[in-house]
N, C-alpha and C positions, 0 to 999 in steps of 0.2 A: 442727444446725449443720453437720454433715458434708454433708448433702444440699444445703444452701445453698451451701457452698463448691464442691461438685462442679458444681452447676448454673451458678454464676457462672463457673467455669473453662471449662465447655463453651460457654457463651454467648460468652465472650471469644474462644475459639478459633474459633468459628463466624464471628463478626463479623470477626476479623482475617483469616481465610482468604478470606472473601468479598471483602474490600477489596484483597487482594494478588494476585488472579488477573490474569494478563496474557495477551496474545494473541501467538502465534508464527505467523508466516507461512511457509508452505512454498515451495519453489522450483518454478517452471515449468521443465520440461526442454525444452519446445518452445514456440514462440509460436503460440497458437491462431489458426485462420483468421478469427475475429471481429476480430482486429487486422490489418487489411488495409493494406498499402502504407505508410501513414504512422502514426506513433505514438510513444510513449515507453516505455522499458523501464527499470525501476528495480531495484536490488539493495541489500542491506545495505551500509552504507558501509565495513564491514570486509572485504568480499568483493570480489575482482577482478570487474570488470564483464565478464562472459564469457557465452557461450551456456550455457544450462542452469542459470543462477544468478539468474533474475529473480524478484522477489517481488510486483511490481505492474506491470501492463501497462495502457496506455491507448491509445485512438485519439484523433484530434484532433476527434472529433465528440461522442460522449456515453457511451462505454463505458469501464469500468474492470474489471479482473479481478485477484482475489487468490485464493490457495489456502490453506485451513486444514484440517489433519488429512486431507490428501489430496483434499479436495473443492474444486472450483472454485466460487468465489462471483462471480456476475455483479453488477456495480455500475452504477448509472446516475448520470451527471453531473447535479448540481444547480447550486447557486450557484457562480460563479467571480468572482474579483476579483484585482486587482493592487494591492499596497501597496508603493510605491517600486519596487524591482526584484524583489520577491517575488511569485510567482504562487501563488494559493491556489485549490484546486479541491476542492469538496465532493462526495463520492459516497455513495450509499446502496444497499444491497441485501442480501438474506439476513439482515436484522436487524442488519447492521453499518453503522456510519457511519465513513467514511474521509475524513480531511482531508489532502490532499497540499499541502505548502508547499515551493516550490523556487525557486532562482535559477539563471540560466544563468551558468556559470563561464567557458566559452570555446566557440569554434566550431572544430570539427575536420572539415575537408572539408564534407560535406553534413549533418553532424550537430552538434547542440548538446549539450555536456556539462553536466550539472546536478547540484546537490546540495541537500539539504534534509531534511525530516522527513515521516513519515507518522504521523498520530495516528489510531488505530483503536479503536473502542469497540463493545461490545455488552452491554447490561445493565450489570452491575457489573464487567465485564472491560474494561480499558483498557491501551493500550500506546502509547508514542511511540518510533518507530524512526528512527534516522539513516539516510539513504539517499543514493545517488548513481545517476546514470543517463545515458541519452542519448536524444535525440529527433530525429526527422527523417523523411524519406521515402526509401523504396527505389525509386529511379527505374526500375530494371529491372522492377518489378512494377506500375508505373503503367499505366492504360488506354492502349492504343495502342502500348505498348512490349513487348508479349508476343510 
């Protein structure tokens, strides 16, 4: 009976810990060269949107970047859709699936200010993160303006 109780307890702990794993995204301290001229930069909604505090970077083509445990994960854009005013973009790479859902809150100069969520999963690890960000083009870096 003691062995049964011990085994049951260990199984419970193993199952519970496997279901409760979450994913934490690290900050990018610089914007990598793969995000050229135009793109979107997102951070945790609880963090001021400032340089060196981005957790998801995208271009307007097919690239997304996240960083986990100090390692950059390259993502490829898959399906995209718009539901009402919500933009939904699906990315995959490095075994991760990332679903970015956001709305444009306002326009500030050349940039759009956005808010929404990132759903990220890999195996039994899953997290939903509230985010905010900005998107647009840096006109000074556009071809012909260098």
